[in-house]
C-alpha positions in Angstrom: 175.1 140.9 53.5 174.3 137.7 55.1 174.1 139.0 58.6 172.0 141.5 58.1 169.5 139.0 56.7 169.9 136.9 59.8 169.5 140.1 62.1 166.2 140.7 59.9 165.0 137.5 60.3 165.6 137.2 63.9 163.6 140.3 64.1 160.8 138.9 62.2 160.9 136.0 64.6 160.8 137.7 68.1 157.6 140.0 66.7 155.7 136.6 65.7 155.8 135.0 68.4 155.3 137.9 71.1 152.2 138.4 68.8 151.8 134.6 69.6 151.6 135.0 73.3 149.7 137.7 73.4 147.1 135.8 71.4 147.4 133.0 74.3 147.3 135.6 76.8 143.8 137.0 75.2 142.3 133.9 74.7 142.6 132.7 78.0 141.7 136.3 79.3 138.4 135.5 77.6 138.5 131.6 78.8 139.1 132.8 82.5 136.4 135.7 82.3 133.9 133.3 80.0 134.7 131.0 83.2 133.9 132.8 86.0 130.8 134.7 83.8 129.5 131.4 84.1 130.3 130.1 87.4 128.0 133.4 88.6 125.3 132.4 86.3 125.0 128.9 88.2 125.6 130.4 91.2 122.6 132.7 90.4 120.4 130.0 88.9 120.9 127.9 91.6 120.6 130.9 94.5 117.0 131.1 92.1 116.0 128.0 92.2 116.1 127.2 95.7 114.6 129.9 96.5 111.5 129.2 94.4 111.5 125.3 94.7 112.7 125.3 98.6 108.9 126.7 100.1 107.3 124.2 97.9 109.3 121.0 99.5 108.5 120.3 103.3 111.2 118.4 105.3 111.6 114.6 104.2 109.8 112.3 106.9 111.5 109.2 108.6 108.5 107.3 108.4 108.9 104.7 105.8 105.0 104.9 103.9 105.5 108.6 103.4 109.4 108.4 102.2 108.2 106.8 98.5 105.0 109.6 98.0 107.7 112.1 99.1 110.2 111.4 95.9 107.4 111.8 93.7 106.2 114.9 95.2 109.7 116.6 94.5 110.4 114.9 91.6 107.1 116.4 89.9 108.4 120.1 91.3 111.9 119.6 89.6 110.2 118.9 86.6 107.8 121.6 86.9 110.8 124.0 87.2 113.4 122.1 85.3 115.8 122.1 88.2 119.0 120.7 86.9 120.7 117.5 87.7 123.2 118.8 89.7 120.9 120.9 92.2 118.7 118.1 92.6 120.5 116.3 95.5 121.8 119.6 96.9 118.3 120.4 97.4 117.1 117.1 98.5 120.1 117.3 101.4 118.8 120.4 102.7 116.0 118.6 103.2 116.6 115.7 105.7 116.9 116.0 109.1 119.7 114.2 111.4 118.3 111.0 111.4 118.1 110.7 107.6 121.8 112.2 107.4 123.3 109.7 109.6 121.9 107.5 107.1 124.2 109.3 104.1 127.3 108.7 106.1 127.6 105.1 104.5 128.1 106.9 101.2 131.3 107.7 100.0 131.9 111.5 98.5 130.9 110.9 94.6 127.7 108.7 95.6 126.9 111.4 97.7 126.3 113.7 95.1 124.3 111.4 93.0 120.7 111.8 92.8 119.7 108.2 91.8 122.1 106.2 93.9 120.9 108.8 97.2 117.4 108.5 96.5 117.8 104.2 96.2 119.7 104.2 99.4 117.8 106.0 101.4 114.4 103.9 99.9 116.3 100.6 100.7 117.7 101.5 104.4 114.0 102.9 105.7 111.1 100.9 103.9 108.3 98.2 105.1 108.1 94.9 104.4 105.4 93.7 101.4 103.5 92.5 104.2 103.8 95.4 106.8 102.5 97.5 104.1 99.5 95.3 103.3 98.8 95.4 107.1 98.5 98.9 107.0 96.2 99.1 103.6 93.9 96.5 105.5 93.9 98.1 109.1 93.4 101.6 108.1 90.2 103.2 109.7 89.2 106.9 109.0 90.0 108.8 111.5 86.9 111.6 113.0 89.0 114.1 112.3 90.2 113.0 108.7 88.0 113.7 105.2 87.0 111.4 102.6 89.5 112.3 100.4 92.2 112.4 102.8 91.5 108.5 103.7 91.2 107.7 99.8 94.3 109.2 99.0 95.9 107.5 102.2 95.1 104.1 100.9 96.1 104.7 97.1 99.4 105.4 98.5 99.4 102.4 100.7 98.4 100.2 97.6 100.6 101.6 95.1 103.9 101.0 97.5 102.5 97.7 98.6 102.4 97.1 94.6 105.6 98.3 93.9 107.7 96.5 96.5 106.2 93.7 94.8 107.3 94.8 91.7 104.1 94.9 90.1 104.0 98.2 88.1 101.7 96.8 85.3 97.8 95.8 85.8 99.0 92.8 84.3 101.7 92.2 87.0 99.1 93.3 89.7 96.3 90.5 88.3 98.8 87.9 88.9 100.1 88.9 92.3 96.5 88.8 93.5 95.6 85.5 92.0 99.1 84.1 93.7 97.8 85.4 96.7 94.5 84.4 96.6 95.5 80.4 95.9 98.3 80.4 98.8 95.4 81.6 100.8 92.9 79.2 99.5 95.0 76.4 101.1 93.8 74.6 103.7 96.3 73.3 106.4 95.9 69.4 106.9 97.1 67.4 110.0 98.8 64.5 109.5 98.6 61.4 111.8 96.2 60.9 114.5 94.0 63.6 115.7 94.6 62.6 119.8 96.4 59.6 121.4 94.3 56.6 122.6 95.0 55.9 126.3 93.4 54.2 129.5 90.3 55.2 131.1 90.9 53.5 134.2 94.1 55.4 134.9 94.7 57.8 132.0 98.2 56.6 130.5 98.7 55.7 127.2 100.3 52.8 126.2 97.0 50.3 126.7 93.7 50.8 127.2 91.3 49.7 129.6 90.7 46.9 129.0 94.3 45.6 129.5 94.7 48.0 132.8 97.4 45.3 134.7 95.8 46.5 137.8 92.3 46.2 137.1 91.0 43.9 139.4 87.0 43.4 138.3 85.7 42.3 134.6 82.6 44.1 135.3 83.1 47.0 131.7 83.1 50.4 133.6 79.7 52.4 133.8 79.6 55.5 131.9 76.3 56.0 131.5 74.8 57.7 135.2 71.0 57.6 135.7 68.3 60.4 137.0 65.6 59.6 139.4 62.3 61.1 138.6 59.3 61.3 140.6 55.9 61.5 139.4 55.4 65.2 140.4 58.6 66.3 138.5 58.1 63.8 135.1 55.0 65.5 135.0 56.1 69.0 135.1 59.0 68.1 132.4 55.9 67.0 130.0 53.6 70.1 130.7 56.7 72.2 129.9 58.0 70.0 126.6 54.1 70.1 125.7 53.6 74.5 126.2 57.2 75.3 124.2 59.1 78.0 124.9 57.4 80.7 127.1 56.0 83.5 124.7 57.4 86.4 126.7 60.9 86.5 128.2 61.7 89.1 130.9 65.2 90.2 128.8 65.5 93.1 132.1 66.4 90.5 134.7 69.1 89.0 132.3 71.4 91.5 130.4 71.1 95.5 129.3 70.1 95.8 126.0 72.5 98.1 123.7 70.1 101.0 122.4 71.9 103.8 119.9 70.1 107.2 119.3 69.8 108.0 115.7 67.8 109.8 113.0 65.4 107.6 110.3 64.9 109.6 107.1 65.9 112.5 108.5 62.9 113.1 109.9 62.1 110.6 113.1 64.0 109.8 116.2 64.2 106.7 117.7 66.0 104.6 119.7 67.4 101.6 117.7 68.1 98.0 119.2 71.4 96.3 118.3 71.6 92.8 117.9 75.0 90.8 117.4 73.0 88.1 116.5 71.1 89.7 113.8 72.3 89.2 110.0 69.2 91.4 108.5 68.4 94.8 110.2 64.5 95.4 110.6 62.0 97.8 110.8 58.7 97.4 112.2 55.2 98.0 109.9 54.0 100.7 112.4 57.0 102.9 111.9 57.1 102.0 108.2 54.1 103.2 107.9 54.7 106.7 109.7 57.6 107.3 107.4 55.5 106.5 104.5 58.4 104.7 102.8 58.1 102.3 99.7 58.2 98.5 99.7 61.4 97.4 97.8 61.4 94.0 97.3 61.4 90.9 99.8 63.8 89.1 102.1 63.8 85.9 103.7 64.4 85.8 107.5 64.2 82.9 110.6 62.7 84.0 113.4 63.1 82.7 116.7 61.1 79.5 116.2 62.9 78.6 113.7 60.9 78.7 110.7 61.9 80.7 107.4 59.3 82.8 105.7 59.5 85.7 103.3 58.6 89.5 104.1 58.6 93.0 102.4 61.9 95.1 102.3 62.9 98.6 101.8 65.8 101.0 102.2 66.1 103.2 105.3 68.8 106.3 105.5 70.1 106.2 109.0 72.3 108.9 110.4 73.5 109.1 114.3 72.2 111.5 116.4 73.8 113.8 118.5 72.2 116.0 121.0 72.3 120.3 120.6 74.7 119.4 117.2 73.1 120.1 113.7 74.2 116.4 111.9 76.3 117.3 108.4 77.5 113.5 108.6 76.9 111.6 105.5 73.9 109.5 106.2 73.9 105.4 106.2 71.7 103.7 103.6 70.7 100.8 105.4 68.6 97.5 104.2 65.7 96.5 105.9 62.9 93.6 106.5 59.6 95.3 107.4 58.1 93.4 110.2 54.3 93.6 111.2 54.4 92.5 115.5 58.1 94.2 116.0 58.4 95.4 119.8 61.2 98.0 118.9 61.1 100.0 116.3 64.3 99.7 114.5 66.8 96.7 114.9 70.4 97.4 113.8 73.5 95.2 113.3 76.9 95.7 114.5 78.1 96.6 111.3 76.0 99.0 110.7 76.8 101.0 113.9 80.2 100.8 113.0 79.4 102.2 109.5 77.6 105.0 111.9 80.6 105.9 114.0 83.0 106.3 110.8 80.3 109.3 109.7 80.9 111.1 113.1 
């Protein structure tokens, strides 16, 4: 009886163990199929994301000025399409050129697949100094094939990179940085000590003065004033010129060629504007002012060749460069001019206005 009961218990135990093995085998099979299904979905998701996001992102430039805006661009694309963090670094690595990939060789395998580590490493190795970024911003000029919005975007990028390099991310930090730079630039260098080393007037050596010159023979003082002999005829000519003053007319063409620029005033009148590097205010003749039927807008104080200061009427004039056989569509330059009654030239402009006209071409 006891033997039969033990055999029955053994059979029941064997059946239970077989059921547990079968259940575990089924669970393992389901887990394997689930993992395979998830892996397949991840691969399809990665392929789909790369196909959608990849064409929107250009290759990463090796120019340090464009690297930081490049990361802002791709991170904006990642946020828009909700790209997973595991795919960010894969997409970034596929957009690096040979030079940038050589920079990545300094990272180990774990760091190479971390997006933040890769980003900070590239920004650290490929960057300009704050002084270089400031010079890039101050020295930027508009090129002929560049639009004004593109120039503004480029200047904004340089300024933002400079503030980031100085860790001035907030408005208060930016004001503090500007105050520091302003206080530093206002400091004047003071030279201590004597301005020049005194020396001997006779021999030119230092260590003694002319009155203590050892080889001096005569005790007479050194004559430093040379006298000019003047006859009666020369003296009379000089006095006559001094009384008459400066001549009324100087033949300028015999000495130098005056620079002129062809411009169009108020979109109607074409004329040759004289470029005067010594002038501080642009001038327009009374004759041209009346011909254009302009309005007087305030007054200006000017100083002429005679050195006397006087007030004259002023007006605003729009000037555009004149190009032959072409229709000018460039924006006009607005200039404030003093109205000169007896001006010889129709329009007189400063070199600053010429630079502004060149910027509109």
